[in-house]
Backbone as a printed PyTorch tensor [residue, N CA C, xyz], in Angstrom:
tensor([[[ -3.3230,  35.9140,  -8.3690],
         [ -2.4540,  35.0190,  -8.0200],
         [ -3.7770,  33.6780,  -7.2230]],

        [[ -3.4180,  32.6250,  -7.6690],
         [ -4.3020,  31.6240,  -7.3070],
         [ -3.6570,  30.7590,  -5.9330]],

        [[ -4.7180,  30.6200,  -4.9070],
         [ -4.4610,  30.5020,  -3.6660],
         [ -4.1750,  28.9770,  -3.6980]],

        [[ -3.1500,  28.7210,  -2.9790],
         [ -3.6400,  27.0720,  -2.6320],
         [ -4.1420,  26.2040,  -2.2770]],

        [[ -4.9800,  25.0920,  -2.4540],
         [ -6.0040,  24.3500,  -2.0890],
         [ -5.5130,  23.8630,  -1.0570]],

        [[ -6.2940,  24.0720,   0.4860],
         [ -5.6640,  23.1100,   1.7130],
         [ -6.3790,  21.3850,   1.2690]],

        [[ -5.6810,  20.7410,   2.1980],
         [ -5.9630,  19.1290,   2.2080],
         [ -7.0380,  19.0960,   2.9600]],

        [[ -7.9390,  18.2410,   2.6920],
         [ -9.4250,  17.8910,   3.0950],
         [ -9.6780,  16.4770,   2.7950]],

        [[ -9.9410,  15.7090,   4.3560],
         [-10.6120,  14.2190,   3.5940],
         [-11.8480,  14.3050,   4.3410]],

        [[-12.6790,  14.2120,   3.2360],
         [-13.7300,  13.7080,   3.4330],
         [-14.6450,  15.2010,   4.6270]],

        [[-14.0440,  16.0870,   4.4140],
         [-14.5770,  17.2190,   5.0390],
         [-13.8250,  18.0530,   5.8700]],

        [[-12.5780,  17.1750,   6.5450],
         [-11.8690,  17.6650,   7.7970],
         [-10.9500,  17.6980,   7.3380]],

        [[-10.5440,  19.3090,   8.2410],
         [ -8.8070,  19.7650,   7.6240],
         [ -7.7140,  18.7480,   7.8750]],

        [[ -6.5030,  18.7760,   8.3930],
         [ -5.7090,  17.7940,   8.2390],
         [ -4.9150,  18.2950,   9.6860]],

        [[ -5.2100,  18.9650,  10.1170],
         [ -5.0570,  19.5620,  11.6820],
         [ -5.9450,  18.5120,  12.4930]],

        [[ -7.5780,  19.0740,  12.0080],
         [ -8.5860,  17.7960,  12.8080],
         [ -8.3430,  16.7810,  12.8570]],

        [[ -8.0310,  15.9520,  11.3250],
         [ -7.3700,  14.9110,  11.8340],
         [ -6.4820,  14.2960,  12.6420]],

        [[ -5.4300,  15.3300,  12.6620],
         [ -4.3930,  14.8590,  13.4340],
         [ -4.4860,  14.9820,  15.0200]],

        [[ -6.0510,  15.9390,  15.5600],
         [ -5.9920,  15.8630,  16.7720],
         [ -7.3150,  14.4250,  17.1410]],

        [[ -7.7050,  13.6970,  16.0580],
         [ -8.6510,  13.2470,  15.9330],
         [ -8.1190,  11.8200,  16.6410]],

        [[ -9.2610,  11.0790,  17.5050],
         [ -8.7360,   9.5070,  17.9370],
         [ -9.2230,   8.8810,  16.9470]],

        [[ -8.5900,   7.7360,  16.9780],
         [ -8.6290,   6.3590,  15.9390],
         [-10.6250,   6.0750,  15.8760]],

        [[-10.5870,   6.2290,  17.1230],
         [-12.1700,   5.7940,  16.8940],
         [-13.4310,   6.3980,  16.2980]],

        [[-13.0390,   7.9900,  16.1680],
         [-13.7170,   8.9280,  15.2860],
         [-12.9310,   8.9740,  13.8010]],

        [[-11.9220,   8.6800,  13.7800],
         [-10.8820,   8.4980,  12.4100],
         [-12.0050,   7.2290,  11.7360]],

        [[-12.1740,   6.1610,  12.4190],
         [-13.0940,   4.9760,  11.8390],
         [-14.1590,   5.1870,  11.0130]],

        [[-15.2240,   6.3360,  12.0420],
         [-15.9740,   6.5760,  11.3590],
         [-16.1550,   7.2960,   9.8170]],

        [[-15.3530,   7.9770,   9.5090],
         [-15.0020,   8.5990,   8.0090],
         [-14.5490,   7.5380,   6.8660]],

        [[-13.7070,   6.7720,   7.2780],
         [-13.1730,   5.9360,   6.2130],
         [-13.9920,   4.9840,   5.6300]],

        [[-13.5120,   4.4190,   4.2880],
         [-14.3190,   3.3300,   3.7800],
         [-14.7020,   2.3000,   4.7760]],

        [[-15.3350,   1.3150,   4.3420],
         [-15.5280,   0.1610,   5.1840],
         [-14.8290,  -1.1040,   5.5120]],

        [[-13.9850,  -1.3900,   3.9560],
         [-13.0740,  -2.4300,   4.3980],
         [-11.8490,  -1.9190,   5.7240]],

        [[-11.3560,  -0.6170,   5.3400],
         [-10.5040,  -0.3730,   6.2020],
         [-10.7450,  -0.3970,   7.5200]],

        [[-12.3270,   0.2770,   7.7520],
         [-13.1410,   0.3250,   8.8830],
         [-13.1320,  -0.7240,   9.8210]],

        [[-13.5770,  -1.8560,   9.0760],
         [-13.6220,  -3.2550,   9.6820],
         [-12.4300,  -3.7950,  10.1030]],

        [[-11.2000,  -3.3720,   9.6050],
         [-10.1200,  -3.6610,   9.8570],
         [ -9.6510,  -3.6090,  11.3870]],

        [[ -9.8620,  -1.6960,  11.3390],
         [ -9.6240,  -0.8740,  12.7990],
         [-10.4770,  -1.5140,  13.4580]],

        [[-11.7330,  -1.7280,  13.2670],
         [-12.6660,  -2.4130,  14.4840],
         [-12.3580,  -3.6620,  15.0350]],

        [[-11.5250,  -4.1030,  14.5180],
         [-10.8420,  -5.8150,  14.8260],
         [ -9.9210,  -5.4450,  16.0850]],

        [[ -9.2440,  -4.3890,  15.9900],
         [ -8.4400,  -4.0960,  16.7710],
         [ -7.2470,  -4.1510,  16.3610]],

        [[ -5.6790,  -3.8910,  16.5870],
         [ -4.5770,  -3.8800,  16.2530],
         [ -3.7270,  -5.3970,  16.8980]],

        [[ -3.0590,  -6.0390,  15.9430],
         [ -2.4870,  -7.0930,  16.3500],
         [ -1.0650,  -6.6890,  17.0750]],

        [[ -0.6330,  -7.8990,  17.8850],
         [  0.5820,  -7.3600,  18.7230],
         [  1.9490,  -6.8260,  17.9920]],

        [[  1.9880,  -6.8650,  16.4600],
         [  3.0610,  -6.6500,  15.5750],
         [  2.6930,  -5.1980,  15.3050]],

        [[  1.0880,  -4.8930,  15.5990],
         [  0.4800,  -3.5820,  14.7490],
         [  0.6460,  -2.5470,  16.0250]],

        [[  0.6440,  -3.2970,  17.2570],
         [  0.8530,  -2.0730,  18.5650],
         [  2.2420,  -2.0450,  18.2550]],

        [[  3.1800,  -3.0780,  18.1670],
         [  4.5550,  -2.5350,  18.6250],
         [  5.1330,  -1.5640,  17.8610]],

        [[  4.4660,  -1.4050,  16.1100],
         [  4.7170,  -0.6990,  15.0580],
         [  3.7860,   0.9670,  15.4730]],

        [[  2.8540,   0.9640,  16.0950],
         [  2.4100,   2.0690,  16.3480],
         [  3.1360,   2.9460,  17.5990]],

        [[  3.3960,   1.9170,  18.4280],
         [  4.6610,   2.3870,  19.3590],
         [  5.8360,   3.1270,  18.8990]],

        [[  6.2870,   2.3110,  17.9940],
         [  7.5720,   2.8360,  16.9160],
         [  6.7670,   4.2310,  16.3270]],

        [[  6.0070,   4.2600,  15.9570],
         [  5.4690,   5.7050,  15.0290],
         [  5.4380,   6.6820,  16.0420]],

        [[  4.9350,   6.3240,  17.3670],
         [  4.8270,   7.4150,  18.3810],
         [  5.7000,   7.9900,  18.7020]],

        [[  6.9610,   7.1590,  19.0920],
         [  8.6650,   7.6860,  19.1050],
         [  8.8970,   8.3260,  17.9080]],

        [[  8.9210,   7.8700,  16.6520],
         [  9.3570,   8.5020,  15.5270],
         [  8.8670,  10.2160,  15.4830]],

        [[  7.5910,  10.2790,  15.5950],
         [  6.8790,  11.2690,  15.8740],
         [  7.0010,  12.4600,  16.9940]],

        [[  7.5100,  11.7950,  17.6050],
         [  7.7170,  12.7360,  18.6710],
         [  9.4170,  13.1730,  18.5260]],

        [[ 10.1330,  12.5740,  17.9110],
         [ 11.5860,  12.6230,  17.2750],
         [ 11.4590,  13.7340,  16.4580]],

        [[ 10.4540,  13.7340,  15.4790],
         [  9.9240,  15.0060,  14.4160],
         [  9.5250,  15.8700,  14.8860]],

        [[  8.9790,  15.8400,  16.2090],
         [  8.4190,  17.0780,  16.7470],
         [  9.3100,  18.2320,  17.3240]],

        [[ 10.1860,  17.1340,  18.1670],
         [ 11.3980,  17.8560,  18.4190],
         [ 12.1340,  18.5990,  17.8650]],

        [[ 11.9540,  18.1400,  16.4890],
         [ 13.3230,  18.8340,  15.5900],
         [ 14.6140,  17.6990,  15.1750]],

        [[ 14.4930,  16.9770,  15.4450],
         [ 15.4850,  16.0500,  15.4430],
         [ 14.9940,  14.8830,  14.0120]],

        [[ 15.7770,  14.3170,  13.1400],
         [ 15.2940,  13.4810,  12.3370],
         [ 15.1170,  12.0070,  12.6300]],

        [[ 13.7960,  11.9670,  12.4160],
         [ 13.7170,  10.3260,  13.2590],
         [ 14.0710,   9.1530,  11.7990]],

        [[ 14.3700,   8.4300,  12.8100],
         [ 14.6400,   6.8710,  12.0650],
         [ 13.3810,   6.3830,  10.9550]],

        [[ 13.9010,   5.8550,  10.2190],
         [ 12.9870,   5.0760,   8.8090],
         [ 12.3110,   4.0780,   9.8650]],

        [[ 10.7530,   3.9230,  10.1560],
         [ 10.5610,   2.9980,  10.9160],
         [ 10.0780,   1.9530,   9.8610]],

        [[ 10.3780,   0.7340,  10.5490],
         [ 10.6410,  -0.4220,   9.4210],
         [  8.9390,  -1.1480,   9.9960]],

        [[  8.4820,  -1.8700,   9.0680],
         [  7.3180,  -2.9030,   9.0550],
         [  7.3830,  -4.0890,   8.0000]],

        [[  6.4680,  -5.2000,   8.6320],
         [  6.0820,  -6.0750,   7.8000],
         [  4.6460,  -5.8060,   7.6760]],

        [[  3.8050,  -4.8970,   8.5980],
         [  2.5570,  -5.1520,   8.6140],
         [  1.8460,  -3.9840,   7.1700]],

        [[  1.8500,  -5.2060,   6.0360],
         [  1.2950,  -4.6390,   5.1980],
         [  0.0510,  -4.3700,   5.3190]],

        [[ -1.2330,  -4.9040,   6.1990],
         [ -2.0540,  -4.9850,   6.1330],
         [ -2.2990,  -4.1260,   7.3630]],

        [[ -1.7480,  -3.0220,   7.8600],
         [ -2.3320,  -1.6040,   8.4570],
         [ -2.8070,  -0.7240,   7.9700]],

        [[ -3.7580,   0.0270,   8.1750],
         [ -4.5210,   1.0660,   7.4480],
         [ -3.5230,   2.0890,   7.9100]],

        [[ -3.6460,   3.0960,   7.0570],
         [ -2.9900,   4.8850,   6.9460],
         [ -3.6730,   5.3220,   8.2800]],

        [[ -3.2430,   5.2900,   9.5870],
         [ -4.0830,   6.4850,  10.3130],
         [ -2.9840,   8.0170,  10.3890]],

        [[ -3.9660,   8.6270,  10.6190],
         [ -3.0960,  10.1350,  10.8650],
         [ -1.8980,  10.5840,  11.2780]],

        [[ -1.7950,   9.3750,  12.6420],
         [  0.1160,   9.4610,  13.0980],
         [  1.1040,   9.2920,  12.3100]],

        [[  0.7900,   8.4550,  10.7280],
         [  1.8780,   7.7280,  10.3250],
         [  2.0940,   9.3130,   9.3300]],

        [[  1.4070,  10.2090,   9.1320],
         [  1.4150,  11.2450,   8.1310],
         [  2.7590,  12.0230,   8.5440]],

        [[  3.7020,  12.0070,   7.5570],
         [  4.9220,  13.2350,   7.5140],
         [  5.9150,  12.3600,   7.8850]],

        [[  5.6880,  10.7440,   8.4880],
         [  6.8400,  10.3460,   8.6290],
         [  7.7890,   9.0130,   7.5430]],

        [[  8.4550,   8.7900,   7.3040],
         [  8.8990,   7.9580,   6.2390],
         [  8.8620,   6.1640,   6.8480]],

        [[  8.3340,   5.3800,   5.9400],
         [  8.1030,   3.9900,   6.6570],
         [  9.3060,   3.1000,   5.9080]],

        [[  9.4010,   2.1010,   6.1100],
         [ 10.3750,   1.0150,   5.5930],
         [  9.2930,  -0.2350,   5.5670]],

        [[  8.4930,  -0.4100,   4.2000],
         [  7.2400,  -1.5230,   3.9470],
         [  8.2030,  -2.3290,   3.4490]],

        [[  7.8680,  -3.8470,   3.9390],
         [  8.6070,  -4.8450,   3.8450],
         [  7.7620,  -5.4810,   2.4930]],

        [[  8.6280,  -5.5860,   1.4270],
         [  8.0850,  -6.1650,   0.2750],
         [  8.3610,  -7.6680,  -0.3380]],

        [[  8.7330,  -8.3260,   0.6850],
         [  8.9700,  -9.8680,   1.0600],
         [ 10.3220,  -9.7960,   0.3350]],

        [[ 11.3940,  -9.1140,   0.1860],
         [ 12.7840,  -9.0560,  -0.0660],
         [ 13.2100,  -8.3040,   0.4250]],

        [[ 12.9360,  -6.7000,   0.4710],
         [ 13.6100,  -5.3640,   1.4400],
         [ 12.3040,  -4.6790,   2.0290]],

        [[ 13.2490,  -3.7840,   2.3470],
         [ 12.3840,  -2.7700,   2.7330],
         [ 12.2120,  -1.5870,   1.8820]],

        [[ 11.0180,  -1.1920,   1.3590],
         [ 10.9820,  -0.2220,   0.6470],
         [ 10.2210,   0.6100,   1.4800]],

        [[ 11.4990,   2.1690,   1.1240],
         [ 11.1580,   3.3910,   1.4000],
         [ 10.2520,   4.4090,   1.2570]],

        [[  8.8570,   4.6430,   2.0410],
         [  7.6770,   5.2750,   1.5320],
         [  7.5110,   6.6480,   2.5680]],

        [[  7.4600,   7.4910,   1.8440],
         [  6.9380,   8.7450,   2.7230],
         [  5.4630,   8.7980,   2.9120]],

        [[  5.0080,   9.1490,   3.9720],
         [  3.5330,   9.1170,   4.0940],
         [  3.1560,  10.5310,   4.1570]],

        [[  1.9860,  10.6150,   3.1570],
         [  1.5090,  11.8950,   2.6500],
         [ -0.1650,  11.7700,   3.2570]],

        [[ -0.7140,  12.8410,   3.4860],
         [ -1.9900,  12.9510,   3.4480],
         [ -2.8810,  12.1530,   2.7780]],

        [[ -2.6010,  12.0980,   1.4130],
         [ -3.6570,  11.4770,   0.2070],
         [ -3.8600,  10.1800,   0.7180]],

        [[ -2.7730,   9.3740,   1.3420],
         [ -2.8750,   8.0290,   1.7900],
         [ -3.7730,   7.7020,   3.1320]],

        [[ -4.3750,   8.5630,   3.7180],
         [ -5.0840,   8.1830,   4.5960],
         [ -6.1440,   7.0090,   4.2260]],

        [[ -6.5070,   6.0380,   4.9680],
         [ -7.4010,   5.6410,   4.9720],
         [ -7.1800,   3.8180,   3.6750]],

        [[ -5.6850,   3.9120,   3.0160],
         [ -5.0550,   2.8310,   2.4440],
         [ -4.4620,   2.2430,   3.4580]],

        [[ -4.1560,   0.6750,   2.8630],
         [ -3.2420,   0.1010,   3.5570],
         [ -1.5610,   0.1740,   3.0050]],

        [[ -0.6590,  -0.3020,   3.5510],
         [  0.4190,   0.3450,   3.5600],
         [  0.8170,  -0.4350,   2.2500]],

        [[  0.4490,  -2.1260,   2.1960],
         [  0.7160,  -2.5400,   0.8520],
         [  0.2570,  -2.3520,  -0.0960]],

        [[ -0.4060,  -1.1560,  -0.0300],
         [ -0.5960,  -0.6510,  -1.3660],
         [  0.0790,  -0.1920,  -2.1940]],

        [[  0.8680,   0.3750,  -1.4110],
         [  2.0450,   1.3140,  -1.8200],
         [  3.8410,   0.8370,  -2.2120]],

        [[  3.8150,  -0.5850,  -2.2260],
         [  4.9640,  -1.2090,  -2.7430],
         [  4.3520,  -2.2220,  -2.9630]],

        [[  5.0630,  -2.8290,  -4.5160],
         [  4.9190,  -3.9050,  -4.9970],
         [  5.4970,  -5.2950,  -4.4620]],

        [[  4.9120,  -6.3180,  -4.4500],
         [  5.6570,  -7.3580,  -3.8510],
         [  5.7310,  -8.7360,  -4.9960]],

        [[  5.6860,  -8.5640,  -6.3090],
         [  5.6100,  -9.5230,  -7.4550],
         [  6.8100,  -8.7030,  -8.2690]],

        [[  7.5820,  -9.5790,  -8.6880],
         [  8.3810,  -8.9540, -10.0500],
         [  7.3780,  -9.3780, -11.1650]],

        [[  8.1060,  -8.5960, -11.7720],
         [  7.7920,  -8.3790, -13.5180],
         [  8.2800,  -9.7150, -14.0670]],

        [[  7.0050, -10.3220, -14.7500],
         [  7.5500, -11.6780, -15.2690],
         [  8.4200, -11.0620, -16.7860]],

        [[  9.8890, -11.6370, -16.5560],
         [ 10.1760, -11.2570, -18.1900],
         [ 10.7260, -12.7080, -18.9050]],

        [[ 10.1890, -12.6830, -19.9340],
         [ 10.4280, -14.1220, -21.0140],
         [ 11.9100, -13.6190, -21.7810]],

        [[ 12.4910, -14.8990, -21.9670],
         [ 13.5820, -14.6660, -22.9030],
         [ 13.6910, -16.0000, -23.6470]],

        [[ 14.8120, -16.3460, -23.8800],
         [ 14.8060, -17.5560, -24.8760],
         [ 14.8760, -19.0120, -24.3160]],

        [[ 14.7820, -20.2250, -24.7480],
         [ 14.2100, -21.2190, -23.9690],
         [ 16.1630, -21.7640, -23.3380]],

        [[ 16.0240, -22.0790, -22.3050],
         [ 17.3820, -22.6170, -21.2710],
         [ 17.7050, -23.9960, -22.3060]],

        [[ 18.7080, -23.9810, -21.8590],
         [ 19.5770, -25.5100, -22.0430],
         [ 18.6270, -26.1470, -21.6410]],

        [[ 18.7900, -27.3450, -22.3470],
         [ 17.9810, -28.7380, -22.4670],
         [ 16.7350, -28.7880, -22.4610]],

        [[ 15.9430, -27.6500, -23.0370],
         [ 14.6990, -27.3560, -23.2860],
         [ 14.2990, -28.0550, -24.8110]],

        [[ 13.0440, -28.7710, -24.7700],
         [ 12.7520, -29.4700, -26.4940],
         [ 13.2110, -28.8050, -27.6680]],

        [[ 13.0350, -29.8280, -28.7990],
         [ 13.5840, -28.8210, -29.9180],
         [ 12.0760, -28.2790, -29.8720]],

        [[ 11.0630, -28.4690, -29.9750],
         [  9.3890, -27.2060, -30.3690],
         [  9.7080, -25.8220, -29.3990]],

        [[ 10.6610, -25.8850, -28.2650],
         [ 10.7040, -24.6020, -27.5670],
         [ 11.7830, -23.9920, -28.1310]],

        [[ 12.7170, -24.3980, -29.2230],
         [ 13.9700, -23.8400, -29.7190],
         [ 13.7960, -22.8910, -31.0220]],

        [[ 12.3440, -23.4630, -31.4690],
         [ 12.1780, -22.8130, -32.6530],
         [ 11.6910, -21.3990, -32.5820]],

        [[ 12.1900, -20.7050, -33.4000],
         [ 11.7180, -19.2960, -33.7790],
         [ 11.6660, -18.8470, -34.9730]],

        [[ 10.2660, -18.0570, -35.1840],
         [  9.5280, -18.1720, -36.3980],
         [ 10.4370, -17.0650, -36.8680]],

        [[ 10.7060, -16.9290, -38.4270],
         [ 11.3760, -15.9990, -39.1530],
         [ 10.4350, -14.8770, -40.0490]],

        [[ 10.5400, -14.1260, -39.7970],
         [  9.3510, -12.9060, -40.5650],
         [  9.7310, -12.8580, -41.8840]]])
């Protein structure tokens, strides 16, 4: 029977990442997210991290935490977020996303689409004669 492969991020086990300080985590993530974290958190991001800590405490206490909602699409996924369910705003609604270890070092905005797919159909009322033309095969 094959053994399950344990998750590792850049050679670190997930348990090590959970105990890691953000300054140490910054050393192992790619350059762009590292630069974002080096600048520090904005006020909105600080409030979001505070809510994350509250939700994580509920999860560890055995209670089901509420979905933590945020507009901070530019926030980098840090080990504190793993295992929680976040509501990430896409410009219209909060999209529920469960945070997994594979998401570390990415931005929250990468996990929700904020643009609708364009769907073209027949010309509308008042369209020019040329746009009403439909080719016959």
